[in-house]
C-alpha positions in Angstrom: 62.5 -86.9 173.8 65.9 -87.4 172.4 66.1 -89.9 169.6 69.5 -91.5 168.9 70.3 -92.1 165.2 71.1 -95.7 166.1 67.4 -96.3 166.7 66.9 -97.3 163.1 66.5 -95.8 159.7 62.8 -95.2 160.2 62.8 -93.4 163.6 64.3 -90.0 162.5 62.4 -89.7 159.2 59.1 -90.6 161.1 59.7 -88.0 163.8 60.6 -85.4 161.3 57.5 -86.1 159.3 55.2 -86.1 162.3 56.8 -83.1 163.9 54.3 -80.5 162.9 51.3 -82.7 163.8 52.9 -83.8 167.1 52.4 -80.4 168.8 49.0 -81.6 170.0 47.4 -80.2 173.2 47.8 -81.9 176.5 46.7 -84.6 177.3 48.8 -86.7 174.9 46.9 -88.3 172.1 48.2 -91.8 173.1 49.9 -93.6 176.0 50.8 -97.1 176.9 48.1 -98.9 178.9 48.5 -99.9 181.6 50.9 -97.0 182.2 54.5 -97.9 181.7 56.7 -94.8 182.3 59.9 -96.6 181.3 58.3 -97.6 178.0 60.1 -101.0 178.1 58.3 -104.2 177.0 59.4 -107.8 177.3 58.9 -110.7 174.8 55.3 -112.1 175.3 53.8 -108.9 176.7 50.8 -107.4 174.8 51.1 -103.9 173.5 48.1 -101.9 174.5 47.5 -98.2 174.0 44.9 -95.8 175.3 44.1 -93.1 172.8 42.2 -89.9 173.8 40.7 -88.6 170.6 40.8 -84.9 169.8 37.9 -82.4 169.8 36.6 -83.8 166.4 35.4 -87.2 165.1 38.8 -88.8 164.3 40.0 -91.6 162.0 42.8 -93.3 163.9 45.9 -94.6 162.3 48.1 -96.6 164.7 51.5 -97.9 163.4 54.2 -100.0 165.1 57.6 -99.3 163.6 59.6 -102.5 164.5 63.4 -102.7 165.0 63.7 -104.6 161.7 62.4 -101.7 159.6 58.9 -103.0 159.1 55.7 -101.3 160.0 52.7 -103.2 161.5 49.4 -101.3 161.1 47.4 -101.7 164.3 44.5 -99.4 163.2 44.1 -98.6 159.6 42.7 -95.1 159.4 41.4 -95.9 155.9 38.0 -95.2 154.3 36.5 -98.5 155.4 37.1 -97.6 159.1 34.7 -95.7 161.3 35.6 -92.4 162.9 35.9 -92.4 166.7 33.8 -89.8 168.5 35.4 -86.6 169.9 37.1 -86.8 173.3 36.6 -90.5 173.5 39.0 -93.0 175.2 39.8 -95.8 172.8 41.9 -98.8 173.7 44.1 -100.3 170.9 45.4 -103.8 171.3 43.0 -105.1 174.0 43.1 -108.9 173.6 39.4 -109.1 174.7 38.2 -106.7 172.0 40.1 -107.5 168.9 43.5 -107.9 167.3 46.5 -107.6 169.5 50.3 -107.2 169.1 52.4 -109.5 171.2 56.0 -108.3 171.7 58.4 -110.7 169.8 61.7 -110.6 167.9 63.3 -108.5 166.6 64.0 -106.6 169.7 65.4 -103.1 170.3 64.3 -99.5 169.9 60.9 -99.3 168.3 58.3 -96.6 167.7 54.5 -96.4 167.9 52.8 -93.6 166.0 49.2 -92.6 166.5 47.6 -90.2 164.1 44.1 -88.7 164.4 42.7 -87.1 161.3 39.3 -85.6 160.3 39.2 -87.8 157.2 40.7 -91.1 156.4 44.4 -90.9 155.7 44.2 -93.6 153.0 41.5 -94.4 150.5 42.5 -98.1 150.5 43.7 -100.2 153.4 47.4 -100.6 153.7 49.0 -104.0 153.9 49.0 -105.3 157.4 52.8 -105.3 157.4 55.1 -103.3 155.0 58.5 -101.8 154.8 58.9 -98.5 156.8 60.6 -96.8 153.8 57.6 -97.5 151.5 55.1 -96.5 154.2 56.8 -93.2 155.1 56.5 -92.0 151.5 52.7 -92.8 151.5 52.3 -91.3 154.9 54.0 -88.0 153.9 51.6 -87.7 150.9 48.6 -88.5 153.1 49.6 -86.0 155.8 50.1 -83.3 153.1 46.4 -83.7 152.4 45.5 -83.5 156.1 47.3 -80.5 157.6 45.1 -80.5 160.8 46.0 -84.1 161.7 47.3 -84.7 165.2 50.0 -87.2 166.1 51.7 -88.7 169.1 54.7 -91.0 169.2 55.9 -93.5 171.9 59.5 -94.6 171.8 59.6 -98.2 173.1 62.5 -100.5 174.0 61.8 -104.2 173.7 63.8 -107.3 174.8 63.7 -111.0 174.9 62.6 -112.8 178.1 65.5 -113.1 180.4 67.5 -110.5 178.5 68.6 -107.2 179.8 67.7 -103.7 178.7 70.6 -101.8 177.4 71.1 -98.1 177.9 68.7 -95.8 176.1 
């Protein structure tokens, strides 16, 4: 995918950081669920992802990089989380099964990053929401300790109800 620099300060550094881990085998590690090929979401919709874990028990880290430069951690990938079994289908954001993320302002170009690692990326849980700049530093350090981690990113475009999607 082509990423425009206008997509925010966090998109390009994130994609550069995850580049080596993003060359995971097909099928993709994560996709929107239900399938949304345009990857466009409207205010009030719930973000749900289907994650297919790799061939090893995996700690999942799922991060939502919002248009305002903040990161919302949807799945922690920390030492207090359990590993998902190999080749399992895991749904993140199912309102019937746990916490959910409802699309709200700010709107624009956003990124979801899903990382599967053989060990927790972080010893301690991250704050639920934090600045992307701070998190990217910690993520780079964590990924340096986990060279076999796999990653997948989904570029999203969000808008207010009644608004129009601009060009991508």
